[in-house]
A tleap script that builds the chain and sets N, CA, C and O, in Angstrom:
source leaprc.protein.ff14SB
mol = sequence {
  NMET ILE LYS LEU PRO GLU THR MET ASN GLY
  THR LYS LYS PRO GLN LEU PHE ASP ASN LEU
  SER GLU GLU SER LEU GLN LYS LEU LEU GLY
  CYS SER VAL MET GLN ASP HIE GLU ALA GLY
  LYS LEU LEU VAL GLN GLN GLY ASP MET PRO
  GLU GLY ILE TYR LEU VAL ILE GLU GLY THR
  ILE LYS THR PHE ARG LEU ASN GLU ASP GLY
  GLY GLU ALA VAL ILE ARG MET LEU GLU SER
  GLY ASP THR CYS MET ASP ALA VAL LEU PHE
  MET GLY GLY GLY PHE PRO ASN ILE GLY SER
  ASP HIE CASN
}
set mol.1.N position { 1.501 -10.998 -18.250 }
set mol.1.CA position { 2.693 -10.436 -17.534 }
set mol.1.C position { 2.335 -8.869 -16.850 }
set mol.1.O position { 2.160 -7.886 -17.570 }
set mol.2.N position { 2.264 -8.821 -15.459 }
set mol.2.CA position { 2.114 -7.265 -15.009 }
set mol.2.C position { 3.217 -6.522 -14.826 }
set mol.2.O position { 4.089 -6.864 -14.027 }
set mol.3.N position { 3.295 -5.351 -15.601 }
set mol.3.CA position { 4.378 -4.549 -15.388 }
set mol.3.C position { 4.282 -3.346 -14.535 }
set mol.3.O position { 3.147 -2.883 -14.422 }
set mol.4.N position { 5.149 -2.804 -13.971 }
set mol.4.CA position { 4.799 -1.381 -13.150 }
set mol.4.C position { 4.793 -0.431 -14.342 }
set mol.4.O position { 5.393 -0.663 -15.392 }
set mol.5.N position { 3.990 0.771 -14.069 }
set mol.5.CA position { 3.746 1.744 -14.996 }
set mol.5.C position { 5.133 2.329 -14.968 }
set mol.5.O position { 6.035 2.341 -14.131 }
set mol.6.N position { 4.935 2.943 -16.521 }
set mol.6.CA position { 6.363 3.471 -16.854 }
set mol.6.C position { 6.367 4.934 -15.943 }
set mol.6.O position { 7.321 5.684 -16.145 }
set mol.7.N position { 5.377 5.332 -14.998 }
set mol.7.CA position { 5.904 6.505 -14.372 }
set mol.7.C position { 6.181 6.002 -12.742 }
set mol.7.O position { 6.248 6.651 -11.699 }
set mol.8.N position { 6.303 4.607 -13.020 }
set mol.8.CA position { 7.423 4.071 -11.239 }
set mol.8.C position { 8.881 4.070 -11.737 }
set mol.8.O position { 9.842 4.124 -10.970 }
set mol.9.N position { 8.978 4.003 -13.106 }
set mol.9.CA position { 10.478 3.727 -13.043 }
set mol.9.C position { 11.457 4.891 -12.737 }
set mol.9.O position { 11.153 6.049 -13.023 }
set mol.10.N position { 12.669 4.559 -12.134 }
set mol.10.CA position { 13.527 5.841 -11.382 }
set mol.10.C position { 12.802 5.841 -10.283 }
set mol.10.O position { 12.400 4.885 -9.619 }
set mol.11.N position { 12.616 7.325 -10.087 }
set mol.11.CA position { 12.654 7.881 -8.783 }
set mol.11.C position { 10.872 7.549 -8.104 }
set mol.11.O position { 10.542 8.072 -7.040 }
set mol.12.N position { 10.185 6.915 -8.652 }
set mol.12.CA position { 8.714 6.595 -8.359 }
set mol.12.C position { 8.761 4.906 -8.060 }
set mol.12.O position { 7.788 4.256 -7.679 }
set mol.13.N position { 9.954 4.425 -8.291 }
set mol.13.CA position { 9.848 2.974 -8.529 }
set mol.13.C position { 9.940 2.605 -6.382 }
set mol.13.O position { 10.782 3.052 -5.603 }
set mol.14.N position { 8.981 1.863 -6.127 }
set mol.14.CA position { 8.936 1.290 -4.774 }
set mol.14.C position { 10.081 1.021 -4.043 }
set mol.14.O position { 10.847 0.165 -4.485 }
set mol.15.N position { 10.345 1.598 -2.993 }
set mol.15.CA position { 11.735 1.211 -2.196 }
set mol.15.C position { 12.001 -0.201 -1.982 }
set mol.15.O position { 13.110 -0.707 -2.153 }
set mol.16.N position { 10.862 -0.890 -1.566 }
set mol.16.CA position { 11.333 -2.164 -1.108 }
set mol.16.C position { 11.574 -2.928 -2.587 }
set mol.16.O position { 11.840 -4.129 -2.556 }
set mol.17.N position { 11.481 -2.235 -3.886 }
set mol.17.CA position { 11.497 -3.095 -4.838 }
set mol.17.C position { 13.081 -2.848 -5.165 }
set mol.17.O position { 13.765 -3.679 -5.762 }
set mol.18.N position { 13.538 -1.674 -4.724 }
set mol.18.CA position { 15.190 -1.184 -5.211 }
set mol.18.C position { 15.857 -2.094 -6.041 }
set mol.18.O position { 16.020 -1.978 -7.256 }
set mol.19.N position { 16.387 -3.375 -5.025 }
set mol.19.CA position { 17.168 -4.155 -5.078 }
set mol.19.C position { 16.950 -5.609 -5.843 }
set mol.19.O position { 17.763 -6.503 -6.077 }
set mol.20.N position { 15.525 -5.496 -6.144 }
set mol.20.CA position { 15.145 -6.969 -7.003 }
set mol.20.C position { 15.754 -6.687 -8.510 }
set mol.20.O position { 15.923 -5.612 -9.087 }
set mol.21.N position { 16.002 -7.937 -8.910 }
set mol.21.CA position { 16.219 -8.115 -10.233 }
set mol.21.C position { 15.389 -7.645 -10.869 }
set mol.21.O position { 14.593 -6.980 -10.207 }
set mol.22.N position { 15.173 -7.703 -12.102 }
set mol.22.CA position { 14.096 -7.762 -13.340 }
set mol.22.C position { 13.427 -9.051 -13.011 }
set mol.22.O position { 12.333 -8.880 -12.475 }
set mol.23.N position { 13.771 -10.274 -13.178 }
set mol.23.CA position { 13.505 -11.190 -12.863 }
set mol.23.C position { 12.333 -11.618 -11.869 }
set mol.23.O position { 11.172 -12.009 -11.995 }
set mol.24.N position { 13.504 -11.262 -10.466 }
set mol.24.CA position { 12.658 -11.539 -9.012 }
set mol.24.C position { 11.163 -10.213 -9.260 }
set mol.24.O position { 10.023 -10.349 -8.815 }
set mol.25.N position { 11.597 -9.247 -9.934 }
set mol.25.CA position { 10.112 -8.085 -9.933 }
set mol.25.C position { 8.999 -8.886 -10.647 }
set mol.25.O position { 7.829 -8.857 -10.264 }
set mol.26.N position { 9.383 -9.520 -11.584 }
set mol.26.CA position { 8.535 -10.275 -12.505 }
set mol.26.C position { 7.867 -11.579 -11.632 }
set mol.26.O position { 6.706 -11.862 -11.929 }
set mol.27.N position { 8.398 -12.228 -10.782 }
set mol.27.CA position { 7.975 -13.333 -10.198 }
set mol.27.C position { 6.990 -12.508 -9.240 }
set mol.27.O position { 5.833 -12.853 -8.998 }
set mol.28.N position { 7.553 -11.487 -8.785 }
set mol.28.CA position { 6.644 -10.885 -7.443 }
set mol.28.C position { 5.451 -10.496 -8.056 }
set mol.28.O position { 4.390 -10.879 -7.564 }
set mol.29.N position { 5.463 -9.623 -9.298 }
set mol.29.CA position { 4.089 -9.319 -9.829 }
set mol.29.C position { 3.493 -10.359 -10.724 }
set mol.29.O position { 2.488 -10.055 -11.367 }
set mol.30.N position { 3.981 -11.486 -10.824 }
set mol.30.CA position { 3.168 -12.324 -11.191 }
set mol.30.C position { 2.158 -12.924 -10.208 }
set mol.30.O position { 1.269 -13.680 -10.599 }
set mol.31.N position { 2.296 -12.607 -9.043 }
set mol.31.CA position { 1.700 -13.066 -7.780 }
set mol.31.C position { 0.630 -12.064 -7.672 }
set mol.31.O position { -0.363 -12.393 -7.023 }
set mol.32.N position { 0.669 -10.964 -8.171 }
set mol.32.CA position { 0.091 -9.814 -7.497 }
set mol.32.C position { -1.423 -9.619 -8.053 }
set mol.32.O position { -1.715 -10.127 -9.135 }
set mol.33.N position { -2.333 -8.923 -7.354 }
set mol.33.CA position { -3.777 -8.711 -7.958 }
set mol.33.C position { -3.736 -7.449 -7.886 }
set mol.33.O position { -3.453 -6.781 -6.891 }
set mol.34.N position { -4.179 -6.865 -9.550 }
set mol.34.CA position { -4.647 -5.323 -9.315 }
set mol.34.C position { -5.940 -5.317 -8.846 }
set mol.34.O position { -6.770 -6.220 -8.948 }
set mol.35.N position { -6.079 -4.052 -8.236 }
set mol.35.CA position { -7.514 -3.889 -7.801 }
set mol.35.C position { -7.533 -2.062 -7.998 }
set mol.35.O position { -6.652 -1.202 -8.013 }
set mol.36.N position { -9.104 -2.050 -8.137 }
set mol.36.CA position { -9.388 -0.413 -8.251 }
set mol.36.C position { -10.785 -0.426 -7.239 }
set mol.36.O position { -11.734 -1.198 -7.099 }
set mol.37.N position { -10.377 0.827 -6.641 }
set mol.37.CA position { -11.307 1.024 -5.456 }
set mol.37.C position { -12.001 2.320 -5.691 }
set mol.37.O position { -11.486 3.241 -6.324 }
set mol.38.N position { -13.325 2.364 -5.098 }
set mol.38.CA position { -13.743 3.830 -5.036 }
set mol.38.C position { -13.367 4.575 -4.053 }
set mol.38.O position { -13.162 4.014 -2.977 }
set mol.39.N position { -13.168 6.116 -4.166 }
set mol.39.CA position { -12.892 6.781 -2.858 }
set mol.39.C position { -13.668 6.643 -1.533 }
set mol.39.O position { -14.884 6.595 -1.350 }
set mol.40.N position { -12.659 6.592 -0.670 }
set mol.40.CA position { -13.436 6.463 0.680 }
set mol.40.C position { -13.643 4.539 1.084 }
set mol.40.O position { -13.819 4.169 2.245 }
set mol.41.N position { -13.602 3.962 0.395 }
set mol.41.CA position { -13.527 2.540 0.862 }
set mol.41.C position { -12.520 2.178 1.797 }
set mol.41.O position { -11.349 2.536 1.674 }
set mol.42.N position { -12.927 1.511 2.680 }
set mol.42.CA position { -11.836 1.060 3.692 }
set mol.42.C position { -11.075 -0.217 3.154 }
set mol.42.O position { -11.652 -1.210 2.710 }
set mol.43.N position { -9.848 -0.080 3.241 }
set mol.43.CA position { -8.988 -1.255 2.709 }
set mol.43.C position { -8.784 -2.263 3.593 }
set mol.43.O position { -9.000 -3.465 3.443 }
set mol.44.N position { -8.217 -1.493 4.813 }
set mol.44.CA position { -7.775 -2.441 6.094 }
set mol.44.C position { -8.425 -1.641 7.172 }
set mol.44.O position { -9.062 -0.603 6.990 }
set mol.45.N position { -8.212 -2.196 8.248 }
set mol.45.CA position { -8.873 -1.711 9.666 }
set mol.45.C position { -8.427 -2.095 10.497 }
set mol.45.O position { -8.359 -3.317 10.629 }
set mol.46.N position { -7.824 -1.088 11.612 }
set mol.46.CA position { -6.970 -1.310 12.952 }
set mol.46.C position { -6.851 -2.457 13.381 }
set mol.46.O position { -7.893 -2.752 13.967 }
set mol.47.N position { -5.906 -3.523 13.410 }
set mol.47.CA position { -5.588 -4.519 13.988 }
set mol.47.C position { -5.719 -5.943 13.094 }
set mol.47.O position { -5.611 -7.083 13.546 }
set mol.48.N position { -6.004 -5.527 11.594 }
set mol.48.CA position { -6.205 -6.314 10.524 }
set mol.48.C position { -4.862 -7.002 10.400 }
set mol.48.O position { -3.798 -6.385 10.373 }
set mol.49.N position { -4.992 -8.513 10.315 }
set mol.49.CA position { -3.518 -9.255 9.714 }
set mol.49.C position { -3.261 -9.077 8.621 }
set mol.49.O position { -4.269 -9.210 7.926 }
set mol.50.N position { -2.016 -8.727 7.825 }
set mol.50.CA position { -1.916 -8.411 6.702 }
set mol.50.C position { -1.996 -9.689 5.890 }
set mol.50.O position { -1.596 -10.770 6.320 }
set mol.51.N position { -2.514 -9.515 4.736 }
set mol.51.CA position { -2.546 -10.662 3.453 }
set mol.51.C position { -1.530 -10.399 2.302 }
set mol.51.O position { -1.245 -11.236 1.445 }
set mol.52.N position { -1.068 -9.269 2.373 }
set mol.52.CA position { 0.151 -8.876 1.304 }
set mol.52.C position { 0.360 -7.385 1.626 }
set mol.52.O position { 0.214 -6.882 2.739 }
set mol.53.N position { 0.688 -6.809 0.605 }
set mol.53.CA position { 1.044 -5.593 0.522 }
set mol.53.C position { 0.494 -4.797 -0.502 }
set mol.53.O position { 0.412 -5.275 -1.633 }
set mol.54.N position { 0.024 -3.413 -0.221 }
set mol.54.CA position { -0.654 -2.721 -1.192 }
set mol.54.C position { 0.583 -1.652 -1.657 }
set mol.54.O position { 1.527 -1.239 -0.983 }
set mol.55.N position { 0.263 -1.399 -2.897 }
set mol.55.CA position { 1.389 -0.634 -3.817 }
set mol.55.C position { 0.404 0.076 -4.432 }
set mol.55.O position { -0.437 -0.489 -5.131 }
set mol.56.N position { 0.415 1.426 -4.222 }
set mol.56.CA position { -0.310 2.566 -5.063 }
set mol.56.C position { 0.433 3.016 -6.384 }
set mol.56.O position { 1.557 3.476 -6.584 }
set mol.57.N position { -0.796 2.656 -7.333 }
set mol.57.CA position { -0.091 2.668 -8.598 }
set mol.57.C position { -0.879 3.936 -9.115 }
set mol.57.O position { -0.137 4.527 -9.900 }
set mol.58.N position { -2.210 4.652 -8.972 }
set mol.58.CA position { -2.506 5.601 -9.114 }
set mol.58.C position { -3.361 6.142 -7.936 }
set mol.58.O position { -3.917 5.295 -7.237 }
set mol.59.N position { -3.522 7.391 -7.648 }
set mol.59.CA position { -4.547 7.999 -6.477 }
set mol.59.C position { -3.698 8.187 -5.385 }
set mol.59.O position { -2.484 8.389 -5.392 }
set mol.60.N position { -4.548 8.091 -4.355 }
set mol.60.CA position { -3.785 8.096 -2.918 }
set mol.60.C position { -4.524 7.118 -1.967 }
set mol.60.O position { -5.633 6.673 -2.263 }
set mol.61.N position { -3.924 6.815 -0.891 }
set mol.61.CA position { -4.442 5.961 0.331 }
set mol.61.C position { -4.045 6.853 1.529 }
set mol.61.O position { -2.994 7.456 1.745 }
set mol.62.N position { -5.279 6.758 2.304 }
set mol.62.CA position { -4.770 7.556 3.284 }
set mol.62.C position { -5.044 6.910 4.923 }
set mol.62.O position { -6.130 6.557 5.383 }
set mol.63.N position { -3.975 6.890 5.474 }
set mol.63.CA position { -3.666 5.789 6.783 }
set mol.63.C position { -4.042 6.981 8.111 }
set mol.63.O position { -3.465 8.051 8.305 }
set mol.64.N position { -5.248 6.356 8.948 }
set mol.64.CA position { -5.277 7.281 10.126 }
set mol.64.C position { -5.957 6.435 10.932 }
set mol.64.O position { -6.607 5.479 10.509 }
set mol.65.N position { -5.806 6.836 12.452 }
set mol.65.CA position { -6.646 6.287 13.340 }
set mol.65.C position { -7.507 6.828 13.848 }
set mol.65.O position { -7.369 8.039 13.675 }
set mol.66.N position { -8.618 6.527 14.575 }
set mol.66.CA position { -9.602 7.120 15.278 }
set mol.66.C position { -9.213 7.603 16.681 }
set mol.66.O position { -8.757 6.914 17.595 }
set mol.67.N position { -9.505 9.043 16.679 }
set mol.67.CA position { -9.205 9.428 18.204 }
set mol.67.C position { -10.313 9.106 19.160 }
set mol.67.O position { -11.218 8.326 18.863 }
set mol.68.N position { -10.239 9.613 20.111 }
set mol.68.CA position { -10.993 9.113 21.306 }
set mol.68.C position { -12.912 10.019 21.103 }
set mol.68.O position { -13.995 9.687 21.584 }
set mol.69.N position { -12.554 11.090 20.267 }
set mol.69.CA position { -14.108 11.718 20.119 }
set mol.69.C position { -14.663 10.939 18.728 }
set mol.69.O position { -15.869 10.845 18.501 }
set mol.70.N position { -13.899 10.533 18.060 }
set mol.70.CA position { -14.123 9.600 16.931 }
set mol.70.C position { -13.499 9.915 15.290 }
set mol.70.O position { -13.479 9.290 14.230 }
set mol.71.N position { -13.108 11.005 15.685 }
set mol.71.CA position { -12.514 11.971 14.353 }
set mol.71.C position { -11.253 11.060 14.060 }
set mol.71.O position { -10.615 10.358 14.845 }
set mol.72.N position { -11.050 11.305 12.510 }
set mol.72.CA position { -9.952 11.081 12.179 }
set mol.72.C position { -8.226 11.842 12.448 }
set mol.72.O position { -7.926 13.036 12.453 }
set mol.73.N position { -7.559 10.926 12.601 }
set mol.73.CA position { -5.960 11.609 13.139 }
set mol.73.C position { -5.197 10.923 11.907 }
set mol.73.O position { -4.741 9.803 12.135 }
set mol.74.N position { -4.980 11.539 10.449 }
set mol.74.CA position { -4.141 11.334 9.577 }
set mol.74.C position { -2.788 10.816 9.831 }
set mol.74.O position { -1.844 11.509 10.209 }
set mol.75.N position { -2.767 9.948 9.671 }
set mol.75.CA position { -0.854 9.446 9.866 }
set mol.75.C position { -0.218 9.591 8.905 }
set mol.75.O position { 0.867 10.165 8.995 }
set mol.76.N position { -0.663 9.146 7.748 }
set mol.76.CA position { 0.249 9.407 6.141 }
set mol.76.C position { -0.654 9.423 5.278 }
set mol.76.O position { -1.634 8.767 5.632 }
set mol.77.N position { -0.744 9.905 4.266 }
set mol.77.CA position { -0.931 10.159 2.673 }
set mol.77.C position { -0.238 9.354 1.823 }
set mol.77.O position { 0.849 9.890 1.608 }
set mol.78.N position { -0.350 8.253 1.196 }
set mol.78.CA position { 0.376 7.274 0.333 }
set mol.78.C position { -0.237 7.763 -1.072 }
set mol.78.O position { -1.382 8.064 -1.409 }
set mol.79.N position { 0.890 7.725 -1.697 }
set mol.79.CA position { 0.797 8.470 -2.976 }
set mol.79.C position { 1.445 7.085 -4.102 }
set mol.79.O position { 1.816 5.980 -3.706 }
set mol.80.N position { 1.428 7.507 -5.350 }
set mol.80.CA position { 1.780 6.710 -6.367 }
set mol.80.C position { 3.469 6.115 -6.175 }
set mol.80.O position { 4.475 6.823 -6.150 }
set mol.81.N position { 3.419 4.984 -6.085 }
set mol.81.CA position { 4.913 4.526 -5.879 }
set mol.81.C position { 4.872 3.933 -4.407 }
set mol.81.O position { 5.598 2.970 -4.161 }
set mol.82.N position { 4.240 4.345 -3.639 }
set mol.82.CA position { 4.264 3.986 -1.991 }
set mol.82.C position { 3.863 2.877 -1.815 }
set mol.82.O position { 3.215 2.234 -2.641 }
set mol.83.N position { 4.192 2.504 -0.723 }
set mol.83.CA position { 3.734 0.752 -0.202 }
set mol.83.C position { 2.968 1.181 1.320 }
set mol.83.O position { 3.129 2.198 1.994 }
set mol.84.N position { 2.148 0.075 1.545 }
set mol.84.CA position { 1.562 0.015 2.872 }
set mol.84.C position { 1.576 -1.626 3.346 }
set mol.84.O position { 1.880 -2.560 2.604 }
set mol.85.N position { 1.251 -1.709 4.488 }
set mol.85.CA position { 1.447 -2.916 5.017 }
set mol.85.C position { 2.737 -3.611 4.981 }
set mol.85.O position { 2.738 -4.656 5.631 }
set mol.86.N position { 3.477 -3.407 4.585 }
set mol.86.CA position { 4.875 -3.847 4.138 }
set mol.86.C position { 5.654 -4.285 5.603 }
set mol.86.O position { 6.030 -5.370 6.048 }
set mol.87.N position { 5.689 -3.202 6.002 }
set mol.87.CA position { 6.616 -3.247 7.762 }
set mol.87.C position { 5.553 -4.107 8.435 }
set mol.87.O position { 6.051 -5.142 8.879 }
set mol.88.N position { 4.245 -4.000 8.648 }
set mol.88.CA position { 3.275 -4.836 9.463 }
set mol.88.C position { 3.465 -6.177 9.115 }
set mol.88.O position { 3.493 -7.085 9.945 }
set mol.89.N position { 3.609 -6.338 7.791 }
set mol.89.CA position { 3.810 -7.749 7.167 }
set mol.89.C position { 5.023 -8.541 7.733 }
set mol.89.O position { 4.939 -9.649 8.263 }
set mol.90.N position { 6.121 -7.850 7.556 }
set mol.90.CA position { 7.533 -8.191 7.961 }
set mol.90.C position { 7.720 -8.391 9.575 }
set mol.90.O position { 8.284 -9.343 10.114 }
set mol.91.N position { 7.086 -7.214 10.247 }
set mol.91.CA position { 7.221 -7.400 11.913 }
set mol.91.C position { 6.089 -8.335 12.607 }
set mol.91.O position { 6.168 -8.789 13.749 }
set mol.92.N position { 5.098 -8.520 11.759 }
set mol.92.CA position { 4.032 -9.511 12.558 }
set mol.92.C position { 3.051 -8.732 13.112 }
set mol.92.O position { 3.447 -7.595 13.367 }
set mol.93.N position { 1.758 -8.981 13.422 }
set mol.93.CA position { 0.960 -8.485 14.119 }
set mol.93.C position { 0.222 -7.689 13.142 }
set mol.93.O position { 0.483 -7.686 11.939 }
set mol.94.N position { -0.931 -6.855 13.830 }
set mol.94.CA position { -1.854 -6.458 13.247 }
set mol.94.C position { -1.542 -4.862 12.602 }
set mol.94.O position { -0.658 -4.133 13.051 }
set mol.95.N position { -2.244 -4.578 11.724 }
set mol.95.CA position { -2.206 -3.107 11.144 }
set mol.95.C position { -2.569 -1.942 12.079 }
set mol.95.O position { -3.760 -1.764 12.336 }
set mol.96.N position { -1.554 -1.068 12.651 }
set mol.96.CA position { -2.000 -0.615 13.749 }
set mol.96.C position { -3.008 1.014 13.511 }
set mol.96.O position { -3.400 1.752 14.416 }
set mol.97.N position { -3.223 1.204 11.940 }
set mol.97.CA position { -3.950 2.029 11.834 }
set mol.97.C position { -4.874 2.088 10.796 }
set mol.97.O position { -4.210 1.453 9.977 }
set mol.98.N position { -6.072 2.414 10.106 }
set mol.98.CA position { -7.074 2.493 9.018 }
set mol.98.C position { -6.609 3.139 7.802 }
set mol.98.O position { -6.099 4.256 7.706 }
set mol.99.N position { -6.884 2.181 6.763 }
set mol.99.CA position { -6.282 2.439 5.808 }
set mol.99.C position { -7.828 2.591 4.711 }
set mol.99.O position { -8.734 1.759 4.692 }
set mol.100.N position { -7.774 3.921 3.847 }
set mol.100.CA position { -8.786 4.133 3.188 }
set mol.100.C position { -8.594 4.663 1.722 }
set mol.100.O position { -7.867 5.655 1.688 }
set mol.101.N position { -9.062 4.250 0.512 }
set mol.101.CA position { -8.559 5.161 -0.700 }
set mol.101.C position { -9.357 6.470 -0.385 }
set mol.101.O position { -10.456 6.537 0.166 }
set mol.102.N position { -8.421 7.705 -0.941 }
set mol.102.CA position { -8.586 8.835 -0.678 }
set mol.102.C position { -9.094 9.395 -2.119 }
set mol.102.O position { -9.572 10.529 -2.122 }
set mol.103.N position { -9.034 8.781 -3.164 }
set mol.103.CA position { -9.637 9.684 -4.465 }
set mol.103.C position { -10.478 9.125 -4.833 }
set mol.103.O position { -11.126 9.545 -5.792 }
savepdb mol mol.pdb
quit
């Protein structure tokens, strides 16, 4: 059984999970895959179709776009308890940014 880390109880619990019963949360976590990534690894690229939702357990994920000069324009820094790809998954379409492991 996968459990959310104790640090995610209360204020750091992902908003997406706020109204789930413990039973529903366990069903969702039972379908989850825990992954560990090296810093700088691209997790998703602009236009990718979502296959799931990323939940940051530890570390940070940087979402960014490339500007016309090829430089990064940071959109958001995701921290422990933040989710990524949920809005795209529910709305349909491709990911509008690039996401990489930042730690």
